[in-house]
KEMI-205403 format. One record per residue: residue in one letter; x, y, z of N, C-alpha, C in turn; residue number from 1. Coordinates in Angstrom, 1 decimal, always signed. Example, Ala and Ser with C-alpha at 12.3 -4.5 7.8 and 13.67 -1.06 7.14 Angstrom:
# residues 2
code  n.X  n.Y  n.Z  ca.X  ca.Y  ca.Z  c.X  c.Y  c.Z  pos
a  +13.2  -5.7  +7.8  +12.3  -4.5  +7.8  +13.2  -3.3  +7.8  1
s  +12.8  -2.2  +7.1  +13.7  -1.1  +7.1  +12.9  +0.0  +7.9  2
END
This chain:
# residues 193
code  n.X  n.Y  n.Z  ca.X  ca.Y  ca.Z  c.X  c.Y  c.Z  pos
x  +108.0  +71.8  +123.0  +106.6  +72.2  +123.1  +105.8  +70.9  +123.3  1
x  +104.9  +70.9  +124.3  +104.1  +69.7  +124.6  +102.8  +69.8  +123.8  2
x  +102.2  +68.6  +123.6  +101.0  +68.6  +122.9  +99.8  +69.2  +123.7  3
x  +100.0  +69.2  +125.0  +98.9  +69.8  +125.9  +98.8  +71.3  +125.7  4
x  +99.8  +71.9  +125.0  +99.8  +73.4  +124.8  +98.6  +73.8  +123.9  5
x  +97.8  +72.8  +123.5  +96.5  +73.1  +122.8  +96.6  +74.0  +121.6  6
x  +96.0  +75.2  +121.8  +95.9  +76.1  +120.6  +97.2  +76.5  +120.0  7
x  +98.2  +76.8  +120.7  +99.5  +77.2  +120.2  +100.1  +76.0  +119.4  8
x  +100.0  +74.8  +120.0  +100.5  +73.6  +119.3  +99.8  +73.4  +117.9  9
x  +98.5  +73.5  +117.9  +97.7  +73.4  +116.7  +98.0  +74.5  +115.7  10
x  +98.2  +75.7  +116.2  +98.5  +76.8  +115.3  +99.9  +76.6  +114.6  11
x  +100.9  +76.2  +115.4  +102.2  +76.0  +114.8  +102.2  +74.9  +113.8  12
x  +101.5  +73.8  +114.0  +101.4  +72.7  +113.1  +100.7  +73.2  +111.8  13
x  +99.6  +74.0  +111.9  +99.0  +74.5  +110.7  +99.9  +75.4  +109.9  14
x  +100.7  +76.2  +110.7  +101.6  +77.1  +110.0  +102.6  +76.4  +109.2  15
x  +103.2  +75.3  +109.8  +104.2  +74.5  +109.1  +103.6  +74.0  +107.8  16
x  +102.4  +73.4  +107.9  +101.8  +72.9  +106.7  +101.5  +74.0  +105.7  17
x  +100.9  +75.1  +106.1  +100.5  +76.2  +105.2  +101.8  +76.8  +104.5  18
x  +102.9  +76.9  +105.3  +104.1  +77.5  +104.7  +104.7  +76.5  +103.7  19
x  +104.6  +75.2  +104.0  +105.1  +74.2  +103.0  +104.3  +74.3  +101.8  20
x  +103.0  +74.3  +101.9  +102.1  +74.3  +100.7  +102.2  +75.6  +99.9  21
x  +102.4  +76.7  +100.6  +102.6  +78.0  +99.9  +103.8  +78.0  +99.0  22
x  +104.8  +77.2  +99.4  +106.0  +77.1  +98.6  +105.9  +76.1  +97.5  23
x  +104.8  +75.4  +97.5  +104.5  +74.3  +96.5  +105.3  +73.1  +96.8  24
x  +105.7  +72.9  +98.1  +106.6  +71.7  +98.4  +105.7  +70.6  +98.9  25
x  +106.1  +69.4  +98.5  +105.5  +68.2  +99.1  +106.2  +67.9  +100.4  26
x  +105.6  +66.9  +101.1  +106.2  +66.5  +102.4  +107.7  +66.1  +102.2  27
x  +107.9  +65.4  +101.1  +109.3  +64.9  +100.8  +110.2  +66.1  +100.6  28
x  +109.7  +67.2  +99.9  +110.6  +68.4  +99.6  +111.0  +69.0  +100.9  29
x  +110.0  +69.3  +101.8  +110.3  +70.0  +103.1  +111.2  +69.0  +104.0  30
x  +110.8  +67.8  +104.0  +111.6  +66.8  +104.8  +113.0  +66.8  +104.4  31
x  +113.3  +66.8  +103.1  +114.7  +66.8  +102.6  +115.4  +68.1  +103.1  32
x  +114.7  +69.3  +103.0  +115.3  +70.5  +103.4  +115.6  +70.6  +104.9  33
x  +114.7  +69.9  +105.7  +114.9  +69.9  +107.1  +115.7  +68.7  +107.6  34
x  +116.1  +67.9  +106.7  +116.9  +66.6  +107.0  +116.1  +65.8  +108.0  35
x  +114.9  +65.5  +107.7  +114.1  +64.6  +108.5  +113.3  +63.7  +107.6  36
x  +112.7  +62.6  +108.1  +112.0  +61.7  +107.2  +110.6  +62.3  +106.9  37
x  +110.1  +62.1  +105.7  +108.7  +62.5  +105.4  +107.7  +62.0  +106.4  38
x  +107.8  +60.8  +106.9  +106.8  +60.3  +107.8  +106.9  +61.1  +109.2  39
x  +108.1  +61.5  +109.6  +108.2  +62.3  +110.8  +107.5  +63.6  +110.6  40
x  +107.8  +64.3  +109.5  +107.2  +65.6  +109.2  +105.7  +65.4  +109.1  41
x  +105.2  +64.4  +108.5  +103.7  +64.2  +108.4  +103.1  +64.0  +109.8  42
x  +103.8  +63.3  +110.7  +103.3  +63.1  +112.0  +103.3  +64.5  +112.8  43
x  +104.3  +65.3  +112.5  +104.4  +66.6  +113.2  +103.2  +67.5  +112.7  44
x  +103.0  +67.5  +111.4  +101.9  +68.3  +110.8  +100.5  +67.8  +111.3  45
x  +100.4  +66.6  +111.5  +99.1  +66.0  +111.9  +98.8  +65.8  +113.4  46
x  +99.8  +66.2  +114.2  +99.6  +66.2  +115.6  +99.9  +64.8  +116.2  47
x  +100.5  +63.9  +115.5  +100.7  +62.6  +116.0  +102.2  +62.4  +116.5  48
x  +102.9  +63.5  +116.5  +104.3  +63.5  +117.1  +104.5  +64.8  +117.9  49
x  +105.1  +64.7  +119.0  +105.4  +65.8  +119.8  +106.3  +66.8  +119.1  50
x  +106.0  +68.1  +119.3  +106.8  +69.2  +118.7  +108.0  +69.5  +119.7  51
x  +109.2  +69.3  +119.2  +110.4  +69.6  +120.0  +111.0  +70.9  +119.5  52
x  +111.6  +71.7  +120.4  +112.2  +73.0  +120.1  +113.2  +72.8  +119.0  53
x  +114.1  +71.8  +119.1  +115.1  +71.6  +118.1  +114.5  +71.4  +116.7  54
x  +113.4  +70.7  +116.6  +112.7  +70.4  +115.3  +112.1  +71.7  +114.8  55
x  +111.6  +72.5  +115.7  +111.0  +73.8  +115.2  +112.0  +74.7  +114.7  56
x  +113.2  +74.8  +115.3  +114.3  +75.6  +114.7  +114.7  +75.2  +113.3  57
x  +114.8  +73.9  +113.2  +115.2  +73.3  +111.9  +114.1  +73.6  +110.8  58
x  +112.9  +73.3  +111.2  +111.8  +73.6  +110.3  +111.6  +75.1  +109.9  59
x  +111.8  +75.9  +110.9  +111.7  +77.4  +110.6  +112.8  +77.7  +109.6  60
x  +114.0  +77.3  +109.8  +115.1  +77.6  +108.8  +114.7  +77.0  +107.4  61
x  +114.3  +75.8  +107.4  +113.9  +75.1  +106.1  +112.8  +75.9  +105.4  62
x  +111.9  +76.5  +106.2  +110.7  +77.2  +105.6  +111.1  +78.7  +105.4  63
x  +112.3  +79.1  +105.6  +112.8  +80.4  +105.4  +112.0  +81.4  +106.2  64
x  +111.8  +81.1  +107.5  +111.1  +82.0  +108.4  +111.9  +81.9  +109.8  65
x  +111.4  +82.7  +110.7  +112.1  +82.6  +112.0  +111.2  +81.8  +113.0  66
x  +111.9  +81.4  +114.1  +111.1  +80.6  +115.1  +110.1  +81.6  +115.7  67
x  +110.4  +82.8  +115.9  +109.5  +83.8  +116.4  +108.2  +83.9  +115.6  68
x  +108.4  +83.9  +114.3  +107.2  +84.0  +113.4  +106.4  +82.7  +113.4  69
x  +107.1  +81.6  +113.5  +106.4  +80.3  +113.5  +105.5  +80.2  +114.8  70
x  +105.9  +80.7  +115.9  +105.2  +80.5  +117.2  +104.4  +81.8  +117.6  71
x  +104.5  +82.9  +116.9  +103.9  +84.1  +117.3  +102.4  +84.0  +117.4  72
x  +101.9  +84.5  +118.5  +100.4  +84.5  +118.8  +99.8  +85.8  +119.0  73
x  +100.6  +86.9  +119.2  +100.1  +88.2  +119.5  +99.2  +88.7  +118.3  74
x  +98.0  +89.0  +118.7  +97.1  +89.6  +117.7  +96.3  +90.8  +118.3  75
x  +96.9  +91.2  +119.5  +96.2  +92.3  +120.2  +96.2  +93.6  +119.4  76
x  +97.3  +93.9  +118.7  +97.5  +95.2  +118.1  +97.5  +95.0  +116.5  77
x  +96.5  +94.4  +116.0  +96.4  +94.1  +114.6  +96.1  +95.5  +113.8  78
x  +95.3  +96.3  +114.4  +94.9  +97.6  +113.7  +95.8  +98.7  +114.3  79
x  +96.4  +99.5  +113.5  +97.1  +100.7  +114.0  +96.7  +101.9  +113.3  80
x  +96.8  +103.0  +114.1  +96.5  +104.3  +113.6  +97.7  +105.0  +113.0  81
x  +97.5  +105.9  +112.0  +98.6  +106.6  +111.5  +99.2  +107.7  +112.4  82
x  +100.5  +108.0  +112.1  +101.1  +109.1  +112.7  +101.0  +110.2  +111.7  83
x  +100.4  +111.3  +112.1  +100.1  +112.4  +111.2  +101.3  +113.4  +111.1  84
x  +101.8  +113.6  +109.9  +103.0  +114.5  +109.7  +102.4  +115.7  +108.9  85
x  +101.8  +116.6  +109.5  +101.2  +117.7  +108.8  +102.1  +118.6  +108.1  86
x  +103.4  +118.7  +108.6  +104.4  +119.5  +107.9  +104.7  +119.0  +106.5  87
x  +104.6  +117.7  +106.3  +104.9  +117.2  +104.9  +103.6  +116.6  +104.3  88
x  +102.4  +116.8  +104.9  +101.2  +116.3  +104.3  +101.2  +114.7  +104.2  89
x  +101.7  +114.1  +105.2  +101.8  +112.6  +105.2  +101.1  +112.0  +106.3  90
x  +100.7  +110.7  +106.1  +100.3  +109.8  +107.2  +101.4  +108.7  +107.1  91
x  +101.9  +108.3  +108.3  +102.9  +107.2  +108.4  +102.4  +106.1  +109.3  92
x  +102.7  +104.9  +108.9  +102.4  +103.7  +109.7  +103.7  +102.9  +109.9  93
x  +104.3  +102.7  +111.1  +105.4  +101.8  +111.2  +104.9  +100.4  +111.0  94
x  +105.8  +99.5  +110.4  +105.4  +98.1  +110.2  +105.9  +97.4  +111.4  95
x  +105.0  +96.9  +112.3  +105.4  +96.2  +113.5  +106.3  +95.0  +113.4  96
x  +106.0  +94.3  +112.3  +106.8  +93.0  +112.1  +108.2  +93.3  +111.7  97
x  +108.5  +94.5  +111.2  +109.8  +95.0  +110.7  +110.0  +96.4  +111.1  98
x  +110.5  +96.7  +112.3  +110.6  +98.1  +112.7  +111.4  +99.0  +111.8  99
x  +112.1  +98.4  +110.9  +112.9  +99.3  +109.9  +112.0  +99.8  +108.8  100
x  +110.8  +99.2  +108.6  +109.9  +99.6  +107.5  +108.9  +100.6  +108.0  101
x  +108.5  +101.5  +107.1  +107.5  +102.4  +107.3  +106.6  +102.6  +106.1  102
x  +105.3  +102.7  +106.2  +104.4  +102.9  +105.1  +104.0  +104.4  +105.2  103
x  +104.0  +105.1  +104.1  +103.7  +106.5  +104.1  +102.6  +106.8  +103.0  104
x  +101.6  +107.5  +103.3  +100.6  +108.0  +102.4  +100.7  +109.5  +102.2  105
x  +100.9  +110.0  +101.0  +101.1  +111.4  +100.8  +100.3  +111.9  +99.6  106
x  +99.7  +113.1  +99.8  +99.0  +113.7  +98.7  +100.0  +114.8  +98.2  107
x  +100.2  +114.8  +96.9  +101.1  +115.7  +96.2  +100.3  +116.6  +95.2  108
x  +100.6  +117.9  +95.2  +100.0  +118.8  +94.3  +101.0  +119.5  +93.4  109
x  +102.2  +119.5  +93.7  +103.2  +120.2  +92.9  +104.0  +119.2  +92.1  110
x  +104.5  +119.6  +90.9  +105.4  +118.7  +90.1  +106.7  +118.5  +90.8  111
x  +107.5  +117.5  +90.4  +108.8  +117.4  +91.0  +109.7  +118.6  +90.6  112
x  +110.8  +118.8  +91.3  +111.6  +119.9  +91.1  +112.3  +119.8  +89.7  113
x  +112.4  +121.0  +89.0  +113.1  +121.0  +87.7  +114.6  +121.2  +87.8  114
x  +115.0  +121.4  +89.0  +116.5  +121.7  +89.3  +117.1  +120.3  +89.7  115
x  +118.0  +119.8  +88.9  +118.6  +118.5  +89.3  +119.3  +118.5  +90.7  116
x  +119.7  +119.7  +91.1  +120.4  +119.8  +92.4  +119.4  +119.5  +93.6  117
x  +118.1  +119.5  +93.3  +117.1  +119.2  +94.4  +116.8  +117.8  +94.5  118
x  +117.3  +116.9  +93.6  +117.1  +115.5  +93.7  +118.0  +114.9  +94.8  119
x  +117.4  +114.0  +95.5  +118.2  +113.4  +96.7  +118.7  +112.0  +96.4  120
x  +119.8  +111.6  +97.0  +120.3  +110.3  +96.9  +120.7  +109.9  +98.3  121
x  +120.4  +108.7  +98.7  +120.8  +108.2  +100.0  +120.7  +106.7  +100.0  122
x  +121.2  +106.0  +101.0  +121.1  +104.5  +101.0  +119.6  +104.1  +101.2  123
x  +119.3  +103.0  +100.7  +117.9  +102.4  +101.0  +117.2  +102.0  +99.7  124
x  +116.0  +101.6  +99.9  +115.1  +101.3  +98.8  +113.7  +101.8  +99.1  125
x  +113.0  +102.2  +98.0  +111.6  +102.7  +98.1  +110.7  +101.9  +97.2  126
x  +109.5  +101.7  +97.6  +108.5  +101.1  +96.8  +107.3  +102.1  +96.9  127
x  +106.6  +102.4  +95.8  +105.4  +103.3  +95.9  +104.4  +102.8  +94.9  128
x  +103.1  +103.1  +95.3  +102.0  +102.9  +94.4  +101.2  +104.2  +94.3  129
x  +100.7  +104.5  +93.1  +99.9  +105.7  +93.0  +98.5  +105.3  +93.2  130
x  +97.8  +105.9  +94.2  +96.5  +105.6  +94.6  +95.5  +106.3  +93.7  131
x  +95.8  +107.6  +93.3  +95.0  +108.4  +92.4  +95.8  +109.4  +91.7  132
x  +95.4  +109.8  +90.5  +96.1  +110.8  +89.8  +97.3  +110.2  +89.1  133
x  +98.2  +111.1  +88.7  +99.5  +110.7  +88.0  +100.6  +111.3  +88.7  134
x  +101.7  +110.5  +89.0  +102.9  +111.0  +89.6  +104.0  +111.0  +88.5  135
x  +105.0  +111.8  +88.7  +106.2  +111.8  +87.9  +107.3  +111.5  +88.9  136
x  +108.1  +110.5  +88.5  +109.2  +110.0  +89.3  +110.5  +110.4  +88.5  137
x  +111.3  +111.3  +89.0  +112.6  +111.6  +88.4  +113.6  +110.6  +89.1  138
x  +114.3  +109.9  +88.3  +115.3  +108.9  +88.8  +116.5  +109.0  +88.0  139
x  +117.6  +109.7  +88.6  +118.8  +110.0  +87.8  +118.4  +110.9  +86.7  140
x  +118.8  +110.6  +85.5  +118.4  +111.5  +84.4  +117.2  +111.0  +83.6  141
x  +116.4  +110.1  +84.2  +115.2  +109.5  +83.6  +114.0  +110.1  +84.3  142
x  +112.9  +110.1  +83.5  +111.6  +110.6  +84.0  +110.6  +109.5  +83.7  143
x  +109.8  +109.1  +84.8  +108.8  +108.1  +84.6  +107.4  +108.6  +85.0  144
x  +106.4  +108.4  +84.2  +105.0  +108.7  +84.6  +104.5  +107.4  +85.3  145
x  +104.0  +107.6  +86.5  +103.4  +106.5  +87.2  +101.9  +106.8  +87.4  146
x  +101.1  +106.1  +86.8  +99.6  +106.3  +86.8  +98.9  +105.6  +87.9  147
x  +97.7  +105.9  +88.2  +96.9  +105.2  +89.2  +97.0  +103.7  +89.1  148
x  +97.2  +103.1  +90.2  +97.4  +101.6  +90.3  +98.7  +101.1  +89.8  149
x  +99.6  +101.9  +89.3  +101.0  +101.5  +88.9  +101.9  +101.7  +90.1  150
x  +102.9  +100.9  +90.2  +103.9  +101.0  +91.2  +105.3  +101.2  +90.7  151
x  +106.2  +101.7  +91.5  +107.6  +101.8  +91.2  +108.4  +101.4  +92.3  152
x  +109.6  +100.8  +92.1  +110.5  +100.4  +93.1  +111.9  +100.7  +92.6  153
x  +112.7  +101.3  +93.5  +114.0  +101.7  +93.1  +115.0  +101.8  +94.2  154
x  +116.3  +101.7  +94.0  +117.3  +102.0  +95.0  +117.4  +103.5  +95.1  155
x  +117.5  +103.9  +96.4  +117.5  +105.4  +96.6  +118.9  +106.0  +96.5  156
x  +119.9  +105.2  +96.1  +121.2  +105.8  +95.9  +121.2  +106.5  +94.5  157
x  +120.2  +106.3  +93.7  +120.0  +107.1  +92.5  +119.3  +108.4  +92.9  158
x  +119.8  +109.5  +92.4  +119.1  +110.8  +92.7  +117.7  +110.7  +92.3  159
x  +116.8  +111.1  +93.1  +115.3  +111.0  +92.8  +114.5  +112.0  +93.5  160
x  +113.3  +112.2  +92.9  +112.2  +113.1  +93.4  +110.9  +112.6  +92.8  161
x  +109.8  +113.0  +93.4  +108.5  +112.6  +92.9  +107.6  +113.8  +93.1  162
x  +106.7  +113.9  +92.2  +105.7  +115.0  +92.3  +104.5  +114.6  +91.4  163
x  +103.5  +115.6  +91.4  +102.2  +115.3  +90.7  +102.3  +115.9  +89.3  164
x  +101.5  +115.3  +88.4  +101.4  +115.8  +87.0  +99.9  +115.9  +86.7  165
x  +99.6  +117.1  +86.2  +98.2  +117.4  +85.8  +97.2  +117.4  +86.9  166
x  +97.6  +117.7  +88.1  +96.6  +117.8  +89.2  +97.1  +117.0  +90.3  167
x  +96.4  +117.0  +91.4  +96.9  +116.3  +92.6  +97.0  +114.8  +92.4  168
x  +97.9  +114.1  +93.1  +98.0  +112.7  +93.1  +98.2  +112.2  +94.5  169
x  +97.8  +111.0  +94.8  +98.0  +110.4  +96.1  +98.9  +109.2  +96.0  170
x  +99.9  +109.1  +96.8  +100.9  +108.0  +96.7  +101.0  +107.3  +98.0  171
x  +101.2  +106.0  +98.0  +101.5  +105.3  +99.2  +102.9  +104.6  +98.9  172
x  +103.8  +104.8  +99.9  +105.1  +104.3  +99.7  +105.6  +103.4  +100.9  173
x  +106.5  +102.5  +100.6  +107.1  +101.7  +101.7  +108.6  +102.1  +101.7  174
x  +109.1  +102.5  +102.8  +110.4  +102.9  +102.9  +111.2  +101.9  +103.9  175
x  +112.4  +101.5  +103.5  +113.1  +100.7  +104.5  +113.8  +101.8  +105.4  176
x  +114.5  +101.3  +106.4  +115.1  +102.2  +107.5  +116.0  +103.3  +106.9  177
x  +116.8  +102.9  +105.9  +117.8  +103.8  +105.3  +117.0  +104.9  +104.5  178
x  +116.0  +104.4  +103.7  +115.3  +105.4  +102.9  +114.5  +106.4  +103.8  179
x  +113.9  +105.9  +104.8  +113.1  +106.7  +105.7  +114.1  +107.8  +106.4  180
x  +115.2  +107.3  +106.8  +116.2  +108.2  +107.4  +116.7  +109.3  +106.3  181
x  +116.8  +108.9  +105.1  +117.3  +109.8  +104.0  +116.2  +110.8  +103.7  182
x  +115.0  +110.6  +104.1  +113.9  +111.6  +103.7  +113.5  +112.5  +104.9  183
x  +114.2  +112.3  +106.0  +113.9  +113.3  +107.1  +114.5  +114.6  +106.7  184
x  +113.7  +115.6  +107.0  +114.1  +117.0  +106.6  +113.5  +117.9  +107.6  185
x  +114.0  +119.2  +107.5  +113.4  +120.2  +108.4  +112.0  +120.6  +107.9  186
x  +111.1  +121.1  +108.7  +109.8  +121.4  +108.3  +109.7  +122.3  +107.1  187
x  +110.7  +123.3  +107.0  +110.6  +124.2  +105.9  +111.1  +123.6  +104.6  188
x  +111.7  +122.5  +104.6  +112.2  +121.9  +103.4  +111.3  +120.8  +102.9  189
x  +110.7  +120.9  +101.7  +109.8  +119.9  +101.3  +110.5  +118.5  +101.0  190
x  +109.8  +117.5  +101.2  +110.4  +116.1  +101.0  +110.1  +115.8  +99.5  191
x  +111.2  +115.6  +98.7  +111.0  +115.4  +97.3  +110.3  +114.1  +96.9  192
x  +110.5  +113.1  +97.7  +109.8  +111.8  +97.4  +109.5  +111.1  +98.7  193
END
């Protein structure tokens, strides 16, 4: 990457410095991880040394990010609209940076099933936060009350279901690819969580 690349060059240099500082690393710390001298790293961050592709690859690895993320400039589609799933009372948003992830917002009015045979287990992980009301999470043979502003995270290989307690509740969840696939169901079958 040549210094004449202007805005991208400046953006990448700022990202390197910001990522280093977010980790709480000094120039010496990142330089050691990237196997370069602290003075070389300082000159890269401050624009006094040309950015070379091989250095960017090494720095991206040392910063635990990808080269794509380090040089990404696309900001055209920052805002996205939900996909409406009326059959399950859900709004879904795919996460563009990780196509395997989906964010789901769901209003629940019924309690979780009282029949253990209706609990589901499948590969994946789920994370959810209760936006309003109180939810009940059945996880294996355990029962958790999750109140407004509380979150729960669990592996979906444990049989699980979620429902409302004492009135409607609204939940926002993040599903990885396997968890999302495990919750696909026919329109007549309610999604337990």
